[in-house]
Structure formats: C-alpha cells, structure tokens
C-alpha positions in Angstrom: 82.8 -29.5 -0.6 82.1 -33.0 1.0 83.9 -33.4 4.5 84.6 -37.2 5.4 82.5 -38.4 8.2 85.6 -37.9 10.5 89.0 -36.4 10.0 91.3 -39.1 7.9 94.7 -37.4 8.0 97.6 -39.0 10.3 101.6 -39.1 10.1 102.7 -42.6 8.5 103.3 -45.5 10.9 104.2 -49.0 11.2 106.1 -50.4 8.5 106.0 -47.3 5.9 109.3 -47.2 3.5 110.0 -44.3 1.6 109.4 -44.2 -2.2 110.1 -40.3 -2.9 111.7 -39.0 -0.2 112.9 -36.1 -1.7 109.0 -35.3 -2.2 108.1 -36.5 0.9 106.5 -39.6 -0.4 105.5 -42.9 1.7 103.3 -45.8 0.7 102.6 -48.0 3.7 100.7 -51.4 4.6 97.4 -50.9 6.5 97.8 -52.6 9.5 95.0 -51.3 12.4 91.3 -50.1 12.7 93.3 -46.6 12.3 95.0 -46.9 9.8 92.0 -49.0 8.1 89.8 -45.6 8.8 92.5 -43.8 7.1 92.0 -45.8 3.7 88.0 -46.1 3.8 87.7 -42.1 3.7 90.2 -41.1 1.5 87.7 -40.9 -1.6 86.2 -37.7 0.6 88.9 -36.0 -0.3 89.8 -37.3 -3.9 85.9 -36.3 -4.8 85.5 -33.3 -2.6 84.7 -31.2 -5.7 82.8 -33.5 -7.8 79.7 -33.7 -7.9 78.9 -36.6 -9.9 81.0 -38.8 -7.1 78.3 -41.0 -4.3 79.6 -41.5 -1.2 79.5 -44.9 0.0 78.1 -46.2 3.2 81.3 -46.8 5.2 79.6 -49.7 6.9 79.3 -52.0 3.6 82.8 -51.1 2.4 84.3 -52.5 6.2 82.3 -55.9 5.9 83.9 -56.5 2.0 87.2 -55.7 3.6 86.6 -57.9 7.2 88.6 -61.3 7.3 85.7 -62.8 8.0 83.9 -61.9 4.3 83.9 -65.4 2.9 85.7 -63.7 -0.5 88.7 -64.1 1.9 88.4 -68.0 2.7 90.1 -67.9 -0.8 92.3 -64.9 -1.3 94.7 -62.6 0.2 94.4 -58.3 0.1 96.9 -56.2 1.2 96.0 -52.7 1.6 98.5 -49.9 1.3 98.2 -45.7 1.9 100.2 -43.3 -0.1 101.2 -40.2 2.6 102.7 -36.8 1.4 103.6 -34.3 4.5 101.4 -36.2 6.8 98.3 -36.6 4.7 96.9 -39.3 2.8 97.2 -38.9 -0.9 96.0 -42.4 -2.4 95.2 -45.9 -1.7 95.6 -49.6 -3.0 94.6 -52.8 -2.6 97.1 -55.7 -3.7 94.6 -59.1 -4.3 95.9 -62.6 -4.8 92.6 -64.5 -5.8 93.5 -68.4 -5.7 90.1 -69.8 -6.6 90.3 -67.5 -9.7 94.0 -69.1 -11.0 92.8 -72.1 -9.8 89.4 -71.5 -12.3 91.7 -70.5 -15.3 95.1 -71.7 -14.2 97.5 -68.8 -14.5 99.1 -66.5 -12.1 97.4 -63.4 -12.4 97.1 -61.0 -9.1 94.9 -58.0 -8.9 94.5 -54.2 -7.9 91.7 -52.4 -7.0 90.1 -50.0 -4.1 92.5 -47.7 -6.3 92.0 -43.9 -5.3 95.2 -40.9 -5.8 95.5 -37.5 -6.1 96.4 -36.4 -9.9 100.3 -37.2 -9.4 101.9 -39.4 -11.4 104.6 -40.0 -8.5 102.1 -41.1 -6.1 99.8 -43.9 -8.5 103.4 -44.9 -9.6 104.2 -45.5 -5.9 100.9 -47.3 -4.6 101.2 -49.3 -7.9 104.9 -50.4 -7.6 103.4 -51.7 -3.8 101.1 -53.4 -4.8 102.9 -55.6 -7.7 106.1 -56.4 -5.1 103.3 -57.9 -2.8 101.9 -60.0 -6.1 105.1 -60.6 -6.9 106.2 -62.1 -3.6 103.4 -64.5 -4.2 104.5 -65.8 -7.4 101.9 -63.9 -9.5 103.3 -62.7 -13.1 100.2 -60.4 -14.2 98.6 -57.1 -12.1 94.8 -56.9 -13.7 92.8 -53.8 -12.5 91.1 -52.2 -10.8 89.0 -55.1 -9.4 87.1 -54.2 -6.6 87.5 -56.7 -5.1 86.8 -59.2 -8.2 84.3 -59.0 -11.3 81.7 -60.1 -9.0 82.0 -56.5 -7.7 80.0 -56.4 -4.3 82.1 -53.6 -3.5 82.2 -51.5 -7.1 82.3 -52.3 -10.4 85.7 -53.3 -11.9 87.8 -50.7 -14.2 88.4 -47.1 -14.5 85.6 -44.6 -15.7 86.7 -43.6 -19.9 84.1 -41.5 -20.6 80.5 -40.2 -18.8 82.0 -38.6 -16.1 79.1 -35.7 -15.8 76.6 -38.4 -14.7 76.7 -39.9 -11.3 76.9 -43.7 -11.3 74.0 -46.2 -10.5 74.0 -48.5 -7.3 77.4 -50.6 -7.4 78.8 -48.6 -9.9 82.0 -47.0 -9.7 83.2 -43.5 -10.5 86.5 -42.0 -11.0 88.6 -39.2 -12.1 89.1 -38.7 -15.5 92.9 -38.9 -15.1 93.6 -42.1 -13.5 93.3 -44.0 -17.1 96.8 -41.8 -18.2 98.4 -42.8 -14.7 97.8 -46.1 -15.3 99.0 -46.1 -18.6 102.0 -44.0 -17.4 102.8 -46.8 -15.2 103.1 -49.2 -17.9 99.7 -50.7 -18.0 97.7 -51.4 -21.1 94.1 -52.2 -21.5 93.2 -55.5 -20.9 88.9 -54.9 -21.3 86.6 -52.3 -22.0 82.9 -52.5 -20.2 80.0 -50.7 -21.1 76.9 -49.4 -19.7 73.8 -48.6 -21.4 70.9 -46.2 -20.7 67.2 -46.7 -21.0 64.5 -44.2 -21.1 60.5 -44.5 -21.9 57.1 -44.9 -20.7 57.0 -48.3 -22.1 59.1 -50.6 -24.4 58.3 -50.0 -28.2 54.8 -51.6 -29.6 57.1 -53.6 -32.0 59.2 -54.7 -29.8 56.5 -56.0 -27.5 54.6 -57.8 -30.3 57.8 -59.2 -31.3 58.3 -60.9 -27.7 54.9 -62.1 -27.2 55.6 -64.2 -30.7 59.0 -65.8 -29.2 57.8 -66.2 -25.8 54.7 -68.7 -27.7 57.2 -70.4 -29.8 59.9 -70.7 -27.5 57.3 -72.0 -24.4 59.3 -69.7 -22.1 57.7 -68.2 -19.2 59.2 -64.8 -17.6 58.0 -64.7 -14.1 58.8 -62.3 -11.2 61.3 -63.8 -7.9 58.7 -65.0 -5.4 60.8 -63.6 -2.0 58.2 -66.4 -0.2 60.7 -69.4 -1.2 63.6 -66.9 -1.4 66.2 -69.7 -0.7 65.0 -72.1 -3.1 64.8 -69.0 -5.8 68.5 -68.3 -5.2 69.9 -71.3 -5.8 67.9 -71.7 -9.3 69.8 -68.6 -9.8 73.1 -69.8 -8.9 72.9 -72.5 -11.0 71.9 -70.5 -13.9 74.8 -68.0 -12.9 77.3 -70.6 -13.1 76.3 -72.0 -16.5 75.7 -68.6 -18.0 78.9 -66.8 -17.2 81.6 -69.6 -16.9 83.3 -68.9 -20.3 82.8 -65.4 -20.0 86.2 -62.8 -19.5 87.7 -62.6 -16.0 85.0 -64.8 -14.6 85.7 -66.2 -11.5 82.9 -69.2 -9.8 81.1 -67.8 -6.4 81.6 -70.0 -3.4 78.3 -71.3 -2.2 78.9 -69.0 1.0 79.9 -66.1 -1.3 76.6 -66.3 -2.9 74.8 -67.0 0.2 76.2 -63.7 1.5 75.2 -61.8 -1.6 72.0 -63.0 -1.8 71.5 -62.1 2.2 72.9 -58.5 1.8 70.5 -57.7 -1.4 67.4 -59.1 -0.4 66.4 -56.2 1.9 67.0 -53.8 -1.4 65.6 -56.2 -3.8 62.3 -55.0 -5.5 60.9 -58.5 -6.5 58.7 -57.1 -9.6 61.9 -55.9 -11.2 64.0 -59.6 -10.7 62.6 -62.3 -13.3 63.4 -65.5 -13.9 63.0 -67.1 -17.5 61.9 -70.8 -17.3 61.2 -73.4 -20.1 59.2 -76.4 -19.0 59.5 -75.4 -15.2 63.2 -75.2 -15.5 65.3 -72.0 -15.0 67.4 -71.0 -17.8 67.6 -67.5 -17.5 67.2 -64.3 -14.8 67.9 -60.8 -14.6 68.5 -59.1 -11.4 67.3 -55.0 -10.9 67.6 -52.9 -8.0 66.3 -49.5 -7.7 69.5 -47.1 -8.0 70.1 -46.1 -4.0 72.6 -44.0 -5.2 70.0 -41.8 -5.4 69.9 -41.8 -2.0 73.3 -42.7 -0.8 74.2 -39.2 -2.4 72.3 -37.6 0.5 73.8 -39.5 3.2 77.7 -38.7 3.4 78.6 -42.3 4.0 76.7 -42.7 7.4 73.3 -44.8 7.5 73.1 -44.2 11.5 71.9 -42.2 13.6 70.2 -40.0 11.4 70.8 -41.1 7.9 68.3 -44.1 8.5 65.7 -41.4 8.1 66.7 -39.5 5.3 67.1 -43.0 3.6 63.3 -43.8 4.5 62.0 -40.6 2.9 64.1 -40.0 -0.4 63.8 -44.3 -1.4 60.3 -43.0 -2.2 62.1 -40.7 -4.3 63.9 -43.1 -6.7 63.1 -42.8 -10.3 65.9 -44.9 -11.7 66.9 -48.5 -11.8 69.7 -51.0 -12.8 69.8 -54.1 -14.0 73.0 -55.3 -12.8 73.1 -58.9 -14.0 71.4 -61.0 -16.7 72.6 -63.8 -17.9 70.7 -67.1 -20.3 71.9 -70.9 -19.9 74.4 -71.2 -23.4 71.7 -73.9 -24.8 68.9 -71.4 -24.8 70.6 -67.9 -26.2 69.8 -66.9 -29.6 66.0 -67.0 -28.8 65.3 -63.7 -27.6 65.4 -64.4 -24.0 67.8 -61.7 -22.6 65.1 -58.9 -24.7 62.3 -61.1 -23.1 63.3 -60.3 -19.4 64.7 -56.9 -20.4 61.0 -56.0 -21.6 59.4 -57.6 -18.8 61.4 -55.4 -16.2 60.6 -52.4 -18.1 57.1 -52.9 -17.8 56.9 -53.7 -14.4 59.5 -50.8 -13.8 57.2 -48.5 -15.2 54.3 -49.4 -13.6 56.1 -48.7 -10.1 57.3 -45.1 -11.3 60.6 -45.6 -12.7 61.2 -43.4 -15.7 65.1 -44.3 -16.7 67.5 -47.1 -16.1 70.8 -48.6 -16.8 72.2 -51.9 -18.0 75.7 -52.3 -16.8 78.0 -53.7 -16.9 78.5 -55.3 -20.2 82.1 -56.7 -21.7 82.4 -54.6 -25.2 82.7 -58.1 -26.9 79.7 -60.2 -25.2 77.4 -59.0 -28.8 74.8 -61.5 -27.6 73.8 -59.3 -24.5 74.7 -55.8 -25.9 72.8 -56.8 -29.0 69.6 -57.8 -26.7 69.8 -54.4 -24.9 70.3 -52.4 -27.8 66.9 -54.2 -29.5 65.1 -52.1 -26.8 66.5 -49.1 -27.1 69.8 -49.2 -24.9 72.4 -46.5 -25.8 75.9 -46.7 -24.6 76.7 -44.0 -22.0 79.1 -45.2 -19.9 82.9 -46.8 -20.4 84.7 -48.3 -17.8 88.3 -49.8 -19.0 90.0 -52.5 -17.2 93.8 -52.5 -17.3 96.8 -55.5 -17.1 100.8 -54.9 -16.7 103.2 -58.0 -16.7 105.4 -58.6 -13.8 
C-alpha cells in the first residue's frame, strides 16, 4: 500500500458543519495551509490499493490552487473536506468560472478535484456543500468533475467509466469504478462523454503513408516540428489556432494571455519538440498537435515528491519512457476535412518511433467530435478508456 508523503489526518476545525451527525460525518471549508495539505494528500488514502493510480506531484497541485495562478484572476474556487471520526474521507472543489459564463452567456458552476471513499452519504454531503456554495453565487447548474476547467492543467475532466485496469497517461485522470454510481445517486446525469484512443505499431500503415503524401502535395500543407529557438513566436501561432479551432467545442472557455503563457512555460521543460507539430499552408499556421512523453511512467515511482531524492529517480526513469500522449490537436475551421489531422498524427508517429516510443494515447476527444475521431481511427486508433462529465440543475 502507498503511504502519503506525510500523515493526512486531523480532527475537523474551523467552520465545519455536521451533515450526518449520527454517522459522525462533517464537511468543512479548507481555510489554511494545514487543511490544504490534507486536501491534497487525500488521494493516497483513496487509491492506496489501486495499482493503476499514479501519485501526482504535490508541488504542481499546489501551484494550480495558488491564488496567484492566472486561472484565479477570472474564477473563484472553494475547497471542502469531509471528515468522519477524525479521519478525512472525501474532498471536493466548487468552482465559479466567470470567464466561462461570460463566453457562453449562462450561469453554470462546476465541481472538481472530487475524491471520496465508497460511501453514498459522504459523496452526497460533499456535493451538497459544493452546490450550496454555487447557488450562493447565483449559479443554476453544476457540471463536473472539472479539474479546474476543460483546459485541464490539473487532470482531465470526468470520471472513468471503463479502462480501470490501465494506468492513466500524463495529465489524464484515474478514478475508482464507484464514482459514477455515487454521482448518479446524488441526482447527476450524463452531460458528455470523452474518449481516449490507444495506438500501437512500429510505423503507420503503408497505405496511410501513401495517402498522406498525396494529400500533402495536393493541399500544399507543410507539417513541421516545433522550433524551441523561436518558442515565444511558436506559442503565439499555436494560441491563435487554438482559439479558432476550439471555440465551438462543448465546454470550451478561451484561455487568457496569462493562462496560455503560464501553461506554455510549465510545459516547455517536458516538451519533446519533435513530437509537437505545426501544419502550415502558405506559411500560415492552420493546425497544431501537442504530444508529451508519458511522464506518468516516471511519476509512479516518485510518490508525489520530486525533491530531494525524487529528482534522481526522475532523471533515471525518464530515459525508459516508451509511451507518448497526443494531448491536443486542432485545425482551423476552414481547413478541416482535408486530412490535416491524419497528417499531423502520422508525422508524430514517425518521429515517436525514431525516438524509441512504441505506443501512445490520443486524448481526450469529445464523444461527438467525429471529425477528430475519424482522423485517429484512420491511423489505427482504438478507444480504450471513456470518461464521463455529469451535470445537475440547482
């Protein structure tokens, strides 16, 4: 069994309220550093006997919840802990993303960072606390889990519906099988499913390579690798494509300049430029795909800590990574249905094989994004995990 880096127990303090006094159940708002530490370390309890779980880096999680993170410039987040008998048994974050509501013109609230023991009363109490907080801000719908938005710097949205036996790839979530039933028991219904594809093989099929070569000639498309020497310029081009390609997607919320710059800065140290490609027509960026080595293969060995000794494990085991994840791929609307998605995936695949990668994930993709899904399926991708986002009217 995994042990949390430090003990994650304490009696409830602060503005706690009883929600099941006969069972000794309490929910409290996280107010200070001590409570935040317990909040962040709770997953070590939930997944102690789950071999597929990958402990996240605590330092990264703290940064996302830090009020100085650019997400908090346009959002409010309240974290809650559930206690029973002096032990933490669940957690949740309530999220009011004002930028989302301004963009979509509605009053949607979110919940995320949801973890709980397999107990319907605990789950209901956590969700009730988040719902009450959202209602107090005039929001009339709860959607989640979002961690903290669809721009998922923390983890991907949703709870796992299938594929529980396989570890998640980098920046993807892993949840117990019972979460869906707990959410549905609390009145939540399916809002949207997300799928993850798995790709294997030494190289793309020959027929696909011939087809891609013909398409590139006929469409005048150049697919090239990311140039780290012009990193800031490349980021601006990618951001422009990103907003154009995603703006009509379900759940989309445009990143601010500060958010995009923060994300780019955080990813730069782990980017393999040959696995990140930009598609150009007449010198203009019309598509891009960002792929990362699956650092979860390394994080699984660090138990949430990079320092002081985890850094040596990181440097050693990063050389053994054999999996990559295509975590985002987009094409401007005017250039879709021309095979650009397949062109970029094939280019990444060829580079990945040369770099020693033997398999990969392409995720996450909206269940009804058939343009993207067909592109992945054309190069042999198979759905191997499904995630579900839930909603409830308040």
